[in-house]
N, C-alpha and C positions, 0 to 999 in steps of 0.2 A: 639507144637511149629512149626510154618510155616518154611519151609526150605528157606534159603537165596541163591539166585543165584548170580553168579559173572557175571558182564558185561565185555565188551571187554577190558576196561582199568583197570580192576581189582577192581573197586569200587563196594561195595555191593549195590544191589538195595534196595530201601526204603521199610520198612515194611508198611503195610496198615495204613491209617490215624487213624484207630481205635486203642484202647490201645493194647499194646503187650499182647500176651496170658499169663495168670497167671500160674505160676508153680504149680505143684501138687506133692510135695515130703514131706516126713515125716520131722517134725521139728528137729528131732535129726540126720538128715542126715549130718548136719555140727557140730555135737557134742556139741550143746548148751543145757544146762540143762534148760528146760522150760516146762511149762504146756500148753503152747499155742497149739492149734490144727492147722493143715494146713488151715482150713477154717477161723480161727481167723486171722492168718497171712495174708491170702488173703484179708480179709475185711480191715485189717490195711493198706495194700498196696493200696487198692481201694480208701480208704479215703485220703491217701497221694497223690494219683494222682489227686484228685480233688483240693487239696491245692497247690500242686507244679506243675504248668503248664508252658509250654514253651511259650516264646514270641520271634518271629524272626524279629520283626520290630523295636525294640528300637535302635539297631545297625544292619543295614540291614543284614539279613541271619545268624547272630550270635545268638546262643541259649542263652537266658537269662530268668530269672524268670519273670512270668507275673505279679503276685501280691504277696506281702510279707505276708506269714502266720503269725499269732500272735506268734507262736512258735519261729520265727526268729527275733522278735524285740529285741533290745539291752537290756542287763542286767543293773540293777541299778549300779553295780560296774563299768561297762564300761562307763555309763553316767557320773558317778562321776569323773572318770579319765579325760574324755574329757572336762567336765565343768571346772576342775581345770586348765587345759592348756588354755582353752578359756579365763579364767579370766586374765591370764598372758598376753595374746595377747591384751585384752581390755586395760589393764593398759599401755602396751607398746605403743599402738596406741594413746591413750588419751594424754599421756605425750608428745609424738612427736607433736601432732596437737595443743595442748593447754598447753603452757609452765607453766601457773599458776597452773596446776594440778601436778606440781612436788611433791606436798605433798603426792601423791600416792606412792612415793618411800619409804615412811615410812613403816617399816616392819609390824607394827601392822595393818595399814590401808590396806596394800597388803593382809594380811591374812584375813582381814574382807571382802574385795571385793571377794576374792576367795571363802570364805564360803557362801556369798550371792549368787554368781553365781551357786554354787553347790546346794544350797537349792532350788533355782528357778528351776534348772534342775530336781532335784529329786521330788519336791512337785508339780510342775506345768507341765513342759514339759513331764516328764516321764509318769505320769498318763494319760495325754492327748494322748500320743503316744499309750499307751496300749488300751485306749478306741477306738481310731481310728482303731487300728488293729483288735479289737473285732468286730467293726461295719463292717469292710471289710471282715470278715470271713463268711463262709457258715452256721454258726450257725442259727437255726430257729429264735431265739429271736433277733439276730443281723439283720436278714433280715427284721423283722417287724419294728425294730427301724429305720433301714435305709429307709424303705418305708415311715415312718412317718416324715422323714427329719432330724433325729438326726445326720447322717453322714455329711449332708450339714452344719448344725449348728456348728458341731465340726470344720469343715474346716474354717468357719468364725472366730471362736475363735482362731484357730491357726494362722490365717492371720491377725487378728486385735488386740485382747486382748494381745496375746503373741507377735504378729507381725510376719509376714511371714519372714521378713529379719533375725530376731533373730533366728527363727527356722532353717532357712537356715544356719546361721553362726554356730549353734550348730553342724551341719554336715560338713560344708565345708569352714568355715571362709570367708564368702563373705558379710561382713557387714561394717567393719570399713572404707575401702577405698571408699565405696559408700556414707556413711553418714557423714563422717568427712572431706570433701574436704575443702580446704583452699587456699587462694590466692597464696601462695608460690608454689602450684602445677600447677598453670596455665601455666607456661612455659613448653615447650616440653622437652628441653634438659638441662642437668646439665653443670656446668662449672668446676666441680671438683668432684673427687671420694669421697671427704669428705662429700658431701651432702648425699650420700647413707649411710654413717656411722651414721649419725644423726638419721636414722630411728630406730636404735637399742638403746633403752633407758632402758627398763626393761629387754629385751631379750639381752643376751650377744652377742657381735659382734663375728662372727665365726672366727676361726683361718685362714681360707682360705682367709679372707680379707687382710691379711698381705703379702701373697706370691703367689697369684693366677696368677700373671703375669710372674712368672718364668717358664722357659722351662721344668725344671725337674718336676714341679707340673703339668704342662700341660700333660706331658707324663704319669705321675703317675695316673692321672684321668682315663686313658684308662685301667689300670690294677687294680685299687683299688678305683675308684671313684663311682659316682652314677649310672653309666651305663658301667660296665667293661666287656662288652659283644660284642664289635664291631670288635676288631682287628683280622685280619687273616694273617697267614704267606703266603707270595706270592713268587713264583719263577720268575714271569714276571709281569711287569706293562703293563696295556692295553694302546693302542694308545692314548686314551683320557686323559692320565696323563703322558706327555712326560718329565719326570724328566731326566736331563742330567747327564753325568758322572761328569762334572765340578761342577754342583750344589751339587751333592752328596759329592764330595771330599771337597768342600768348608766348609761343615758342619762336616763331619766325619774324615777329614784329608787325606793327600796325600798318606799315607801308606795303605789306604783302597780303595776299589773300589766298584762301584755298581754291577759289574759283580761278584766279589768275594762274596759280601753280598748275592746275589741271590743264588749262588751255595752252600753257607754254611748255608742257611736257616736263615739268620739274618734280613730279610726284613719283615715288618708287615704293613698292610694297613687297614685303617678305611675308608670304602666307604659308603656314605649316599645316594646312588643312589635312594633308595626307596622314598626319599623325593622330587625327581625331578617331577615337574608338579603339586605339591601341590599349591593351590590357596592362595595368600597372604591375610591375614585377615586385617580388618579395625576396628573391634569392640574393645573398645567402641567408640573411636573417632580418633585415629591416624592410619596412614598407617604403617602396619607391614610387615616384610619380612621373608620368610623361605628360606633356602639354601640347596644345595645338594653337599657339598664339598667332596674332597678326601684328605686324610692325609697319608703321608709316614713316618714310623718310622724305625729305625735300631738299632740293638744291636751292640755296639762297637766290633771291631775285637778282642781285648784283654779284656776278661770279666771274672768275677767270679760270685759267688752266690749272690752278692749284686749289680751287675751292672744293672742299669735301662736302658731301651731303650731310644733313643733320637729322638726328632722330626726332620725330615729332610726337608720336603716340604709340602706346602698346596696349593691346587687349589680350589678356592671357588665356582667352578661350574663344572658340568660334561663335559662341552664343553670348551676345552682349549682356544678357540677363544674369550670366554666371560670373562675370568679372567686369569690374569698372575699367574704363579707359584711363590709363595713367600717362602722364607727360613729364618732361623734365622739370616742370614747375610744380609737380605734385610733392607729397611728402618725400623726403630724402630717401628713406629706407624702402618706401613703397616703390619708388622708381628703380632703385637698385635691385629689389626683389623681382620686379617685372623684367628688367634687362637680363637678370640671371636665368629666369625662366626661358627667355628667348635663346640664350646660349645653350641651355639644356636641350631644347627642341632642335636647334641647329646642329648640335653635336650628334644627336641620335639620327637625324636625317643624313648627316654627313657619313657616319660610320656604315649605316645600312645601305643607303642609296648611292650617294656621290662616290664613296670609297669602294665598298665591297661590290655592290651591284654594277655600277657603271664603269668601273675600271677592271677589277679582278675577274669577275664572272663574265663581263662583256668580252674581254680579250681572251679569256680561257677557252671560250667556245670556238673561237677562230683557230686557236692553237690545235685543238683536237681535230677540227675539220681539215686543217692544213696537212697534218700528219697522215690523215686517212685518205686524202684525195689528190695530193700533189707529190710527185716524186721528189726526192731530195735535191735533184739537180734542176728542177723546174725553176725558172727565174723568179717567180713570185715566192716560191718556197725559200729560195736562197735569200731573198730580200726580207721576208717576214720572220724567219726562224730566230735570228738573233734578238728580235723584239719579243720573243716568247720565252726566252731563256729564264728558267726558274719559276715561271708563272704557274704551271700546273703543280709544281712541288709546293709552293707556298699556299695555293688554293686548297690543295689536299690537306696540308697541315692545319689550315684554318677550319676546314670542314671537320677534321678529326678532333681538334681541341678547342678552337676559338669560338666557333658558332654552334658548338654542340651543347646540349643541356649540361648545366653546371660548369660551363667553360667561361672564358673571359668576358664574352658578350653578355651572357646570362648574369654574371656576377656584377658587372660594372654599369651596363646600360640600364635605362629606366624601364622599358617594357619587359614583359615576359619573353623568353627566348622564342616562343611560338609567334608572338606578335612581331618581333624583330625579323624573323625569317619570312613571315607573311608580307611584311613591308618590302623586303627585297624582291619577293616573287611578284607582287602586284605592280611594282614599278618596272621591273625588267621585262615583264610580259608585254608592256605597253610602250616601252622605250623604242621609238622609231629610229632605226639605223639611218635612214635617209634624211631624217630631221636632226640627227645628232651632229652633223657637220658643224664645226665651230662657228663659221659665219652665219649659218642658219639659226643656231641656238641663240646667238647674241641678238640677232634681228627679231627672233620670236619673242624674246623677253623685252625687246625695246631698249636695249642698253648699248647698241652699236654706235650711237651718235656721241662723239667725243666732246661736242659743244654742249649738248644737253646734260651729259654726265661727264664732267671733266676729269675727275679722279676715279679711275678704275684700273689699277695696276695689273690685276689678273688679265683683264681684257686686252690691254695694250701689249703686254708681254706675250700672252698666248697667241695673239694674232701674228706676231713676228715669227714665233716658232712654227706656227701652222704654215705660213708662207714658205719658210725655209724647207720644211719637210715636203710640202707639196711640190716644190721645184725639184727637189732631189728625186722624189718618186716619179715625177713626169720625165725627167732626164733618163732615169734608169729604165722605166718601162718602155719608153720610146725606142730604146735600142732593140727590143725584142718584138714589139708590136708596131708595125708601120701604119696600120689602118684599123678601122672598126672591124673589118672582115677578119683580120688576123685574130682579134679578140674572140669573135663569134666562132671561129673555127677551132679554137683551142679547147678540145674536149676535156682535158684535165681541169682547165680553169672553169669551164661550165659545170662540171661535176662538183667542183669545190663550191661554186656559188649556189647550186641547187641544194647541196647538203647543208650549207650554212643557214638557209632559210626554211628548211624542211622540218615538219613536225617529228619525223623520225631521225632527224639530224641535230644540228646545233640550235635550232629554234630561235634564230635571230629575227626579231620582229621587223618587217618591212625592209628586207634586204634584197638588193638586186633591182633590175629593171623589168621589162616585160616578161611575164611568166617566170619570174625569179631568176632569170638568166642575166648575164652581163652583155649588153649589146654594143657598148661604145667604149673606146679607150679613155675618154674623159671620165666616165663613171668609174672605171677601174682605178684610175689615178686618184679620184676623190675618195673612193672606198678604202684604198690602201693607205692613203694619207690619214684617214680617220683612225684606222687600226693602229698605225705606228704612233700617231699623236697621243692616242689614249694610253697605249702601253708605256709611253715615255713621259711626255710633258704633263698630260692630264693627271696621271698617277702621282707624279712628283708634286703637283700643285695641291693635292688633297692628302698626301701621305706625310711629307716632311714637316708641315706645320704642327703635326701631332706632338712633336718634341718641344718646339719653341713656344707653343701656345697652349695646347691641350693637356700637356702633362701637369700643369698647375691647376689643380681642381677648383679653387675659387674662381678662376677666370673662366673656365669652361667645365662645369660639372657634367659628368656623363649621366647623372640622374638627379632628380629633385627628391627631397625628403620631407617636404611639406606640401599640402594641397594649395593650388592657386586660389581656392575659395577663401583663404586667409585674408586676401585683399578686401573681399566683400564683407567678410565677418567683422573685420576691424575697421571698416569704413575708410580704407585707404590710409590709415595711420598706423605704421609699423615701427617696431623698435629695432635696434641693432641686433638683438638676440633673435628676433623673428627672422631676420635675414640670415644670420649664421645658422639657424636651425634648418634652413633650406639646403644648406651645403652638405656634401658627403661626410660621413664619419671618417676619421683618420685612417682606419684600416682600408676603406674603399679608396681614399685618396692615394694611399701608398700603392695599392694595386694599379690604379690608373697611371701613376707615375712610372711604375715598372714596365707595364705593357707598352704604353705609348712612346716612352723613351727608347725602348728596344726597337720597335717597329719603324721608328723614324731616324735611326742612327746609322743604318747600313747603306752605304753608297757603293753599289757594285756595278761596274761598267759605266760608260759615258756615252751619251747620245752622239751619233755620228762617227764613232770609232769602233770599227769591226775588227775581228782578229786579223793578225798580219797575213797578207796574201789570201784573204778570204775570197775576194773577187779576183778572178784571173783575167777577165776581159779588160783590155786597155781602155775601151770606151767607158766602162763602168768606173774604172779607177779615176779617169778624168772627171766624171760626174761627181764622184765621191769627194774629190779634192775641192770641187766647187761648193758642195754641201758644207764641208768643214769650214771653208772660208766664209760662207754665209752665216754659219753659226757663230763664228768669231766676231763678225760684224754685229750680230744681234747681241752678243755678250757686251760689246763695247757700248752699244746703244742703250741697253738696259742699265749698265753701270753709270753712264752719264745721266740718265733720267733719275736714277736713285740719288745722285749727288744734288740734283736740282730740286727734287721734291720728296715725296714720301718714299721710304725704302721698302722694296719688295724683292726678295732674292730667290724665291722658290723656283722661278722659271729662268734663272741664269743657265744657259746651255751647259756650262761646266758642272752644274749641280743636278743635271737630269740624267738618270740612268737610262740605258737602252730599253730596259724591260721592267715588268713588275716582278721583282724577285724577293720582296720583303713585305 
């Protein structure tokens, strides 16, 4: 192994562009019962490196998989689940567009349509996907067939016989709103929120549609919504957010003060500065707007365990000269306009950073490094691989269709596609692995104190899941590593760590301990916990609210259609139509519903439940039973808490998949 030198800023120098040196240790070094010789393991890894190659150009500088190996193609069970949800979306969209198709609401016909879509998926799409995957593989026969033009022929079939759009929709629901346009969608703005409600025919109108305008719901979204990761406790407000004492007391009461709230740690800020400078999009045809607002919240002076923080003030720009501060006591529609701008900013940060960058792409890099550096029978590989199932496939589909020019992100989100991709890159390049541990993240934002911030369901549930996963990982890894020296001597593990952090590898920022290696068992436990937690619970927390909350466009628009300067131009006095004009056109709202409903409807696998007889070691089976029991206790604890106070179900263990597969 070539030694790694530290440069002046502490970042490790890159390894040579050639493959990392292969380890040469006995296979039983990590206590796995196997007949494989080291040379066989090395050959296995060499083959894996040919299949799992990095590409740093899909999203500039971010390590992604170059081509999807056949092994990573989706399972028939996953295809079946996705097709079932796809059928529901088809029916919902058809009924909305063509009223004479109300007959599809018949339960028998609905079931028939669902079966037809699933049969097409299983008997047509799935085999073609597998054939395409085979032809793209390095198999000698595949190379010959590809040379003879079979790969090109298959592309034509997928693009014409099956149709490219249907194939796309199977992955990202980008069909109905393109093909089923109708004259009622020609107008840009709606005249009533009821027009959005009509989009929900077969799909049930989410509960958020009934109360999203309430301030309590607006505040609750920051602690239990689709992106409960923004608020930070602050001791001082910056000069660019000049909230006055009078404005604060107008909302929180004369018996409280801004000074007292600062001193007592009751002030919380959501700052979307990272969105400043993003270019406004125009695709597919309307001018869209992205915003970088600031939002101040405060916990009331007299509070108990059920006291929710309150929204105090919103400034729709980072520059106070560009947008006036608006409060709940301002003009009714000006306040609603400002809250909606916050949801637009929150949604765009969520999709690019919290969802795509910090779960999908974050975990995907470890999936690649694991296949390239750890033999299949290595204990860490055995532990991690079920938590990677489907991730590289869905990331590949997202790259090909969703975050590509003219794809779902370009169409629905507020910035240009280049700005959205740049946002992912900028955040992920600086997202410290060692600071991403859940306890550190909560402490860094100053939200760990349950007395200062009583109501924070995401925090409370996530901490319980984190503890359960951490205990499982500790119990598991302690079977194979008895000391720090065992960790240090495992060259497979060290190669994995080095590649994860290397510029010619996975490019995970701030990964590892000294010289990018893993020196202690405790660090290995923490690192593995973070990977599994992110692949399971964290993704569940940011993915599944897309259906219940984000699919209803008025509650969470993915883009704004009026400039925030309207608040200044109209001196804070807005009409209902001004507010409605901010919301997406119906065609965009339909696309948002289709996409987000599909992405948040597929529950494939369950945290803590591995394939039957997956682990052969009796010690592991005992540890796994303990993990499953702990998850059941967490489930009961969360269920009880939900009965007593605010309901938050996204981190119920029974609703957390093992991996990012949708």
